[in-house]
C-alpha positions, 0 to 999 in steps of 0.5 A: 563778243557775247556769243561765247556766253551762250549756253553757259550758266551765270556762274560759269560765264562770270566766274570770279566776279564779285558776289554782289552780282548774284546778290542782285539776282537774289533780290530780283527773284524776291521783288520781281522788279526788272533791273538794268545795269552795266558790268565789266568782264575783267578777264575779257576786257568787255563791258556789258549792259544787262537787263534782268527780269524774273520769269516764273511758272507754276513751280519755278522762279527764274532770272532771265538776262539780256546781254548787250555788248557796249564796249565800243560805246564806253570807249568812245564815252571815255575818249570824249570825257578825256577830250573834254577835260583837256579842252576845259584845262586849256580854256582855264589857261588862256586869258580870253573868256570861253564858254560852251553850250549844248546843241540847243544853245543853252550854256553849260560851261564858263571858264573862270575868266568869265565868272570873275568878270561877271561876278556871277556863279556858274549856276547864275550864268548857265542855260540862258542866264548869261543873256542878262549881262548883255546891254539892253541896247544890244540884247535884241540883235544878239539874241536874234543872231544867236537864234539864227546860228542855232537854227542854221549851224552858222557861226555867231559873231557879234560886237556887244557890251557886256556888264562887268561885276562893278556894273560897267559895260565894256565892248566885247567881240563874241564868236561861237562855232558849232562842233559837228559830227561826220554827218553834220549834226551839231554836237556843241558850240564853243565860243569866246568873248574878247574885251575890245573896249579900249580899241572901240574907244580909240577908233571912235576918237580917230573917227572924230578926228578924221571928221573934223579934219575933213570939215576944217582942212578945205578952209586953211584960215580956220584953226583946227581947235577941235582937232587939238583936243582929239590928239591926246586921245590918239596917243599924242602928248597932252602938253604942248611940245617945247618950241623948236629953237630957231636956227640963226643965220650968219 
């Protein structure tokens, strides 16, 4: 720790450190402006935060330095940085649109799948700029649910239409989860938006088909003309199948 530096001069404590250290103190003696900076102790594997200021009396000017050992904090920050780099690499490697926000809900990262889909730069989308992509018919409810999640820490989940670079709106399922520390404090939000437009269209056609069947089946004399129009959308052939050859009886 720093206790070993007590009762040592700066030259003794930081022997072998760059001369810039001491040039900094010379400047402080001349200007009188306090400074705060970090220095690593190469031989000790520690990182110190130093706050230096000038003290003087009638005959002398001296530099007083307050040391704070921030080695653990720096190691934690470095570990988080590496973790963030790995997460962003993974986000760039998957086909889904991935984004993150700070604890307050302002977006601070979009992967390339997002920016390519939207045709916007990160600067245009960060903070709450991404809200411009939501269809105005879905925007109010999406905004309400997002604010509720930020206030409560509960997951966000919403199906809404998002504008593509060519102006077309496509249905997406957006989900966002809060990353929390051991005390339950929200550190950040991690979210994804998955294109479900084709599935939504398929479900709509199926619903129409079932509704028509429910209406027409009770009356067997009514030909289900509309149902035939729906079948191609459900993956059936759009052209009539060739007639089945009639078996001839002896």
